N, C-alpha and C positions, 0 to 999 in steps of 0.2 A: 257543450261548454257554455259558460256564461261570461266569457271575456276575461277571466282571471288567469288564463293560461295554465290551469292546474291539471291538464291532461298530458298525454304522450302521443306523438306522431312517430310511427315506425315506418322506415323505408327498407323494404326487404326484396330479396330476389337472388338469382344466381350471380356468381362472380363475373365481372367484366360487362355487366348489362347497363351500367351507368348510374348506380345508386348514389355514389358520392357526388357526381356532377349534379344530379337532381337535388340532393340535399343542400348543396352549396347555393343553388339558385333559390330554393325555398327560404333558406336562411337570409338571403339578400332581400326577400320580400317581407318576411315576418320577423318579429323580435325573437330569434331562435338561437340555440346552441346545440352542438352535435355531440351525442354520446356514441362512441364506437361500439360495434357489436361484432368484432373480428378477433378470433382467438389467436391470431399471429401478430396483429398490430399492437398488442400489449407489450411486446418486447422491444427494448431499446436496441439501436444499431442495426435493426433488421428492417430496412426501408424499401429497397428496390423490390425484393422478392415478395413483400406483403402488399405492394401498391399503396403504401402509406401516403396520406395527404402530404403535399409539399409544403415548404416554408410559407409560400404566399397564401396557400389555402388555409393553413393553420393560423396565419396572421389575420385573415379576413373574417374568420368565424371561430369562436372559442370551441375547442374540441376537448372531450373528456375520455378517460380510460384508453388512452393511447400513450405508449412509452412509459409504462408504469413499473416495469420490472426489468432486470437484466436477464439475458438469455439463460443464465445458470440458476436463476431463482425459481422457486415453485410458484405456480399460478393455478388456481382452481376455479371451478364454477362458483363456489361459495365466495371466493375473493372478488370475482367479477361482479356477482350480484350485489355485494356490499358496496363496491365502488360506484357501480352504475346507479344504484338506488340513492346513494349519498349525492351524486352529481345531479340526479333528477330533482331531488328536494331543493338543492341550492339554486338550480335554474328556476324552479317555481318561485322561490323566495325573491328572486330578482325580477319576477313578473314576466319571465320569458318562456318560450316554448321549447321543451326538450325534443330533439329529433334523434331517434334511435336508428342508427344506420349501419347495416352490415349483413353478411351472409351466413353467420354462424347461428344456425337455428336454435341450438341449445341456449345460447346467450339471449337471443331475442325472446323466445318463449318463456324463459325464466322470469323476465320482467313483465311481459304482456299478460301472462297467465298467473302471475303472483305466486311463483314457486317458493316454497320454504326449503332452503338448502341446508342439509346437515353440515355443521362446521366440525368436521373430523380432521384433526391434524394428521400430517403424513407420518407413517411409520417407516423410517428409512430402511431398516433391516428387512422388513417384509417386502417393501417395494423393490429392493435390490434382488431379492430371491425371485420375485415375480418377473422382473425385467430379464433376469438370467434365463428363466424358463421361456419367456417370449422369444428370446434369441435362439434357444436350443430347439424348442418344440413348435415355434410359430404361434403368433397371436391367435390364430383360428382355434387352437387347442384350448387356450385360456378362455376364449369366448364360449366354447362349448361347456367349459366348467361353470362359467357365469350363468349360462342358459339353464343348466341343471339346478343351480341354486336359486336364481331369480330371473325367470323367463321374461318378465315385464321389463326389467332393467336391460337385459340382453337385447331385447327387440329395439331399444332406443339407441343402441350403439353399433356402429359399423364394425364388423368383425376384424377388419384390417386396422382399426384405430387402437393400437396396442396400449397407448397411454390411457385412454378412457376405460378400456377393459380392465387394466391393472388397477386403476383408481376405484372402480366399482368393487372389485374383489378385495381391495385393501379396506374399503369401508365395511364390507361384510365381515371380514376376518378380524377387524379391530373392534367392531361394535357388537357383532353377533346378530345384527338386524339387517333385513333386506334393504338394499339401497332404494328400491322403488317405494318402500314403505316410509323411509325417512324423508323422501322428497314428495311432500304433499303440496296441494295447490289451494290458495285462497283468492277469491275474486278480488282483483285490485280495486281500491277505493277511488280510482281516477279513471276518467274516460280515455279510450284508446282509439286512434285511427291508424289503420294499417294500409299503406300504399305498397303494392307489389309491382315491380318492373319485370317484364318478360320479353322474350325475343325468340324468333324462329330458331330452332335448335342448331341447324347447320350454319346459319349466319352467326349465331353466338359462338360456335366453335371456331369460325373463321376469325372473329374478333379476338378470341382468346389466343389463338396462334400468333396473331399480329402483336398482341400485347407481350407474349413471351419473348418474341423476337426483339421487341423494344427493351425488355428487361436485360437481355444479354448485351445489346448495344449500349445500354445505360450503365453497365458495370456490375451485373449480378455476380459474375464469377469473382470479380475483385472484392465485392462486398463479403462473400462467403470466405474468401481467402483471408481477409482482414479479421473476420470473426474467429477463425481458427488460430490466427496469429495472436489474437487477444487472449487465447487460452480457452475458448469455448469449444468443448468436445463435440464432434459430430454425433455422439451418442445421446446428447441432451434432448429432452422432449422438444425444446424450441427449435432444434436443428432438424427435426424430423418432418417439418412442414414441406409441402410441395415446393420445389425449386431449390430448397436448401439441401435436402438429402441427395438430390441428383447432382448438384454442383459439388458436394463433398465427394461423391463417388468419382466424378470427373477429376477432381484435384488429387485423388488417391491413385489415379491411373486405371480405375476399374472400368471406365467407358470413355469413348471419345466425346468431344463436345457436341457434335451433331446427334449422337445417341442420347446424351443427357438432355438436350433440348427437346428431342422428340418425346422422351419419357415425361418431361414436365408437361408438355401439351396433352399427352394421353391421360396423365393423372388429373390434370385440371378438367378435362372433359368428364372424367369419372366423378370429380367433385360436383360438377353441375348436376349430374343425375342424383347425387345424394341430397343436394340442396333442394331440388324439386320434390324430394320425399319429405323434407322438413316444411317447405312452403308449397303446399299442393294448390294447383290451379282450381281445384274444386272447393277449396276452403272459402266459405262465404264470408268469413271475417276479413278477408283480404280484398281490397279494391285493386284488381289487376289492371295495369295499363300496358299495352303492347307497343313496343317501338318497332316501326316498320323497317323494311330492308334498306331502302334507298337513303343515301346521305346520312348515315348514322353519325352522331356526334352532337355535342352540346349546342352547336350552331345550326343544326339541320332543321328542316321543316318538321320532320318526324319527331325529333326531340322537343321542338317548340310546342307541338300539339299535346304531347304527353305532359310537358311542364304546365301548360295552361290548365289541363284537367287536374293535375296534382294541386295547383294553386287553388282551384275552385273547391276541391275536396277539403283542403286545409283551411281555407277561409270559412267554409260552412261549419267545419268542426270547431274552429276557434270562436266563431261568433255565436 
């Protein structure tokens, strides 16, 4: 870069590794604003279970693409890409640095790799039929159907992610075109720095478990109960996120609270494995920084060393 802040810095990695904390520290050093890259933080009223930035954090640094739709509104990759691109241009116009922060690989790479996303509107009747099939036959069957139609698109989607499988099939049946053909890439016209945070897997699982316990203590059950009382159905895509679906099952009496909590921890561990598939340690585009075991936290020596290196990378990139 030449000092005009026309690039993009992405902070990526698995959940609970410390991406938001690092981004806030970077934003305190550089003239920066944060663009969220989290597929659940886009929903209003869903704060605790998504580990959304708190009021103080939102006040200290301008955040974008967070709290943009209600839980019962449609939200797609195309919508995310449009909002994030618009935010990035506005940040550049203000002479500031956009920090793309999150663990949703689809969202991150759509910006970093310059994806061109097909703007195919939802077909509600078709979607309802596919959703009914997902409930009756299991999303794995739908994923097999997608794999037979478009193996490239199917390879990008977790078979258990019914919402994305349904969306890919919806695009195909509405347009007659393969989703993977409609999603093409164009090299971005701006420089990109990718900083990745990683952690020993067992230590990361321990941190996740502690965070889930804090979510429960912080009112996750009450948050989900309030969402249901507001009229948001547990069958909504937004309510299928980790933490929300398990608490819905607890509130319906389908499992005990300890069972639900254990399930949230288990599913979050699985999420970490999927995130490392999106952000591979062997990916040479990513500048990986490892946070050590001892004294994890934004005030620890380990985090301080990572922050110093991240600042150096960002400073070299901006200058």
